[in-house]
C-alpha positions in Angstrom: -12.2 132.5 -78.7 -9.1 134.0 -80.3 -6.4 131.4 -79.9 -2.6 131.5 -80.4 -1.2 128.2 -81.5 2.6 128.1 -81.4 4.0 125.3 -83.6 0.8 125.3 -85.6 2.6 124.3 -88.7 3.7 121.1 -87.2 2.2 117.6 -87.1 -0.1 117.7 -84.0 -0.4 121.6 -84.1 -1.9 121.7 -87.6 -4.5 119.1 -86.7 -5.5 121.2 -83.7 -5.8 124.3 -85.8 -8.1 122.5 -88.1 -10.6 121.6 -85.2 -10.3 125.1 -83.8 -11.2 126.8 -87.2 -14.1 124.2 -87.6 -15.2 125.2 -84.1 -15.6 128.8 -85.0 -12.5 130.1 -83.2 -10.2 132.7 -84.5 -6.7 131.2 -84.9 -3.3 132.7 -85.1 -0.4 130.3 -85.9 3.1 131.4 -84.7 5.8 129.1 -86.1 9.4 129.5 -87.3 9.0 126.6 -89.7 12.1 124.9 -88.4 10.2 121.6 -88.4 6.8 122.8 -89.5 5.3 123.2 -92.9 3.6 126.3 -94.3 1.3 124.0 -96.5 0.0 122.3 -93.2 -1.6 125.5 -91.9 -5.4 125.9 -92.4 -6.1 128.7 -94.9 -8.6 130.4 -92.5 -5.9 130.8 -89.9 -3.6 133.9 -89.7 0.0 132.9 -90.1 2.8 134.8 -88.3 6.4 133.6 -88.9 8.5 134.2 -85.9 10.6 132.5 -83.3 10.0 132.0 -79.5 13.8 132.7 -78.9 13.3 136.2 -80.3 11.5 138.4 -77.9 11.0 141.1 -80.6 9.1 138.6 -82.6 6.9 137.8 -79.6 6.4 141.5 -78.7 5.3 142.2 -82.3 2.9 139.2 -82.2 1.1 140.4 -79.1 1.0 144.0 -80.2 -0.9 143.0 -83.3 -3.3 140.4 -81.7 -5.2 139.8 -78.5 -5.6 136.2 -77.3 -8.2 134.4 -75.1 -5.9 131.4 -74.8 -2.6 129.7 -76.0 -1.9 126.3 -77.2 1.7 125.5 -77.1 3.3 122.9 -79.4 6.5 124.6 -80.4 9.5 122.6 -79.1 12.1 120.1 -80.2 10.7 116.6 -79.7 13.4 113.9 -80.3 14.4 111.9 -77.1 17.5 110.5 -78.6 18.8 113.8 -79.9 18.1 115.5 -76.6 20.7 113.2 -75.0 23.3 114.2 -77.5 22.4 117.8 -77.8 21.1 118.7 -74.4 21.7 122.5 -74.5 19.6 122.8 -77.7 16.6 121.3 -75.9 17.1 123.1 -72.5 17.7 126.5 -74.3 14.9 126.4 -76.9 12.2 124.3 -75.1 12.6 126.1 -71.8 13.8 129.6 -72.6 11.4 129.8 -75.5 8.5 129.0 -73.3 9.7 131.5 -70.6 9.6 134.2 -73.3 6.1 133.3 -74.3 4.9 133.1 -70.7 6.3 136.5 -70.0 4.3 138.0 -72.8 1.2 136.0 -72.0 1.1 137.2 -68.4 2.0 140.8 -69.5 -1.1 140.8 -71.8 -3.4 139.0 -69.2 -4.0 135.7 -71.1 -5.8 133.3 -68.7 -5.8 130.1 -70.6 -2.8 127.9 -71.6 -2.7 124.4 -73.0 0.7 122.6 -73.0 1.4 119.7 -75.3 3.4 117.7 -72.7 4.7 114.2 -72.9 4.4 110.7 -71.3 8.3 110.8 -71.4 7.8 112.4 -67.8 7.5 108.8 -66.6 10.7 106.7 -66.8 10.3 103.1 -65.6 6.9 103.7 -64.1 5.9 101.5 -61.1 2.5 100.7 -62.7 1.3 100.4 -66.3 -1.0 101.7 -67.6 0.4 105.0 -66.2 -2.0 107.3 -64.3 -1.5 110.9 -63.3 -0.6 109.9 -59.9 2.6 108.0 -61.1 5.8 109.8 -59.8 7.3 112.2 -62.4 10.7 110.9 -63.3 11.9 112.0 -66.9 14.3 109.6 -68.5 15.7 112.2 -71.0 16.6 115.8 -71.4 13.5 116.2 -73.6 11.3 114.8 -70.9 13.0 117.0 -68.3 12.1 120.2 -70.5 8.5 119.3 -70.4 8.6 118.6 -66.6 10.2 122.1 -66.3 7.4 123.5 -68.4 4.8 121.9 -66.2 6.4 123.4 -63.2 6.7 126.9 -64.7 3.0 126.8 -65.5 2.3 125.8 -62.0 4.0 129.1 -60.7 2.2 131.1 -63.5 -1.1 129.9 -62.2 -0.2 130.7 -58.5 1.3 134.1 -59.3 -0.7 135.4 -62.3 -3.8 133.2 -62.3 -2.8 131.7 -65.8 -5.0 128.5 -65.8 -3.3 125.6 -67.8 -3.8 122.1 -68.8 -0.9 119.7 -69.5 -1.7 116.8 -71.8 0.8 113.9 -71.7 1.0 111.3 -74.4 3.4 108.9 -76.0 3.0 108.3 -79.8 0.9 110.5 -81.9 0.0 108.7 -85.1 -2.4 108.7 -88.1 -3.6 111.6 -90.2 -6.6 113.7 -91.0 -9.2 111.3 -92.5 -9.4 113.2 -95.8 -5.6 112.9 -96.1 -5.0 116.6 -96.7 -2.6 116.9 -93.7 -0.5 114.3 -91.9 2.9 113.4 -90.5 6.1 114.8 -92.3 9.2 114.8 -90.1 12.8 115.3 -91.1 14.4 113.1 -89.8 11.5 110.6 -89.4 11.9 108.5 -86.2 8.3 107.1 -85.6 7.5 103.5 -86.2 4.3 103.7 -88.3 5.6 106.3 -90.9 8.9 104.4 -91.1 7.1 101.1 -91.8 4.9 102.7 -94.5 7.9 104.1 -96.2 9.0 100.5 -96.8 5.7 99.9 -98.5 6.3 103.0 -100.6 9.6 101.7 -101.7 11.5 104.4 -99.8 13.1 102.0 -97.4 14.3 98.5 -98.0 13.1 97.2 -94.5 12.1 98.0 -91.1 14.3 97.3 -88.0 12.9 95.8 -84.8 15.0 96.6 -81.8 14.9 93.5 -79.6 12.5 90.6 -79.7 13.3 89.1 -76.3 11.2 91.4 -74.0 8.8 90.2 -71.5 5.7 90.7 -73.7 3.4 88.3 -75.6 5.5 88.5 -78.8 8.8 89.5 -77.4 8.7 93.2 -78.8 8.2 96.4 -77.0 4.6 97.6 -76.5 3.8 101.3 -76.9 0.9 103.5 -76.8 -0.4 104.9 -80.1 -3.0 107.8 -80.1 -4.5 109.2 -83.2 -3.7 112.7 -83.9 -7.3 113.8 -84.3 -8.2 112.2 -80.9 -5.3 114.2 -79.5 -6.6 117.3 -81.2 -10.0 116.8 -79.7 -8.5 116.4 -76.3 -6.8 119.8 -76.6 -10.0 121.4 -77.6 -11.8 119.8 -74.5 -9.0 121.0 -72.3 -9.3 124.5 -73.6 -13.0 124.6 -72.7 -12.6 122.9 -69.4 -10.2 125.4 -67.9 -12.8 128.0 -68.1 -13.9 126.8 -64.7 -10.7 128.4 -63.2 -9.1 125.1 -62.5 -5.6 123.9 -63.9 -5.5 120.3 -64.9 -3.0 117.6 -66.0 -4.1 114.6 -68.0 -2.4 111.4 -69.5 -3.7 110.4 -72.9 -3.5 106.8 -74.3 -5.1 103.8 -75.7 -5.0 101.9 -72.4 -3.5 98.8 -73.8 -0.9 99.7 -76.4 0.4 97.7 -79.4 3.6 95.7 -79.9 6.1 96.6 -82.7 5.3 93.4 -84.5 1.5 94.1 -84.2 2.1 97.5 -85.8 4.2 96.1 -88.7 1.7 93.3 -89.3 -1.2 95.9 -89.4 0.8 98.0 -91.9 1.2 94.8 -94.1 -2.5 94.1 -94.0 -3.5 97.8 -94.8 -0.9 98.3 -97.6 -0.8 94.9 -99.1 2.9 95.0 -99.0 5.2 92.3 -97.5 7.2 94.9 -95.6 10.4 92.9 -94.7 11.5 93.2 -90.9 14.8 92.5 -89.6 15.7 92.0 -85.9 18.3 94.3 -84.4 19.9 94.7 -81.1 18.0 96.4 -78.2 18.2 100.1 -77.8 19.6 101.4 -74.6 16.8 102.6 -72.3 13.8 100.9 -74.1 11.3 99.5 -71.5 9.0 96.5 -72.4 5.7 98.3 -72.0 4.7 101.9 -71.9 1.0 102.7 -72.0 -0.9 105.8 -70.6 -4.1 105.5 -68.5 -6.8 108.0 -69.8 -9.5 107.2 -67.2 -9.4 110.7 -65.8 -9.8 112.7 -68.9 -12.5 110.4 -70.1 -14.5 110.7 -66.8 -13.8 114.4 -66.2 -14.0 115.8 -69.8 -15.8 113.1 -71.7 -12.9 112.5 -73.9 -13.8 109.5 -76.2 -11.2 108.5 -78.8 -12.7 107.7 -82.2 -9.7 106.0 -83.6 -8.8 103.4 -80.9 -8.3 100.6 -83.5 -4.8 100.1 -84.8 -6.0 99.3 -88.4 -8.1 102.5 -88.4 -5.1 104.4 -87.3 -2.9 102.9 -90.0 -5.3 103.4 -92.7 -5.5 107.2 -92.2 -1.7 107.3 -92.0 -1.5 105.2 -95.3 -3.9 107.5 -97.0 -1.7 110.6 -96.2 1.5 108.8 -97.0 0.3 107.1 -100.2 -1.1 110.4 -101.6 1.9 112.4 -100.4 4.9 110.1 -100.6 7.4 113.1 -100.3 5.2 114.8 -97.6 4.5 118.5 -98.0 7.0 118.7 -100.8 4.3 117.1 -102.9 
């Protein structure tokens, strides 16, 4: 198929592009490089630099290419920032998607994969979190993804645009050969921040609270390897050929605590990695883990990197070979 990947120069998008190319698909990456990296894009993909907030850019894209499907990753993703700069997220994440959907429906595109988020579930009644859990975003970022899923529901009903929304917490790791990986500015994720201590780029890692109701007192979170996420996106693209829209939660099923992650990083890197205890952060819940039973049973999704050490090893390979990210 001919696939448009918005945000394909970003962390998750670039890994999905890799698998699409390996699967024989024709791929066009559309990215404004605000947070993505030109060097992350597979050389066999066609790159179009443009912005979803610029309708002329989108019109030119669809005038030059025909697409069988769209995978949408382009969005702002920082939960904390969304609470201090809400209009940035509401404008770009929602209005940008609207511009894309208007072009997609006008050109009769029938398949759409949304990179959604498990931030749709704030303080869930049950953990692990299934697709049946009540949607209750706890941030403006989560709200924009909730709105995106609602918009797609209407696009399905009105235009027959079949979609799959994939919801997950923490993407992590890197391509196993180490040629692409995670490079955010600023970096806010636990694994790369901890590995930066081992690289000598940070003095220590902070642990925000050690008195939660968990086995070691620190928060438990879900970590899903980026290659497993990429595979889920490919499976979802194939699945909606049957004419049925879908929504899936993706996760490890059990999660790992902050101290478990730090200790695993110590074991993989051989570095002491000093950790300091800090005050709790507002809004942090003791345990957030997604239930992936449905996508496993319906699509046969089978994560290959469900071991924390394996996840950290691929991340360490990337970061140790590229200590300054794509600037290297």
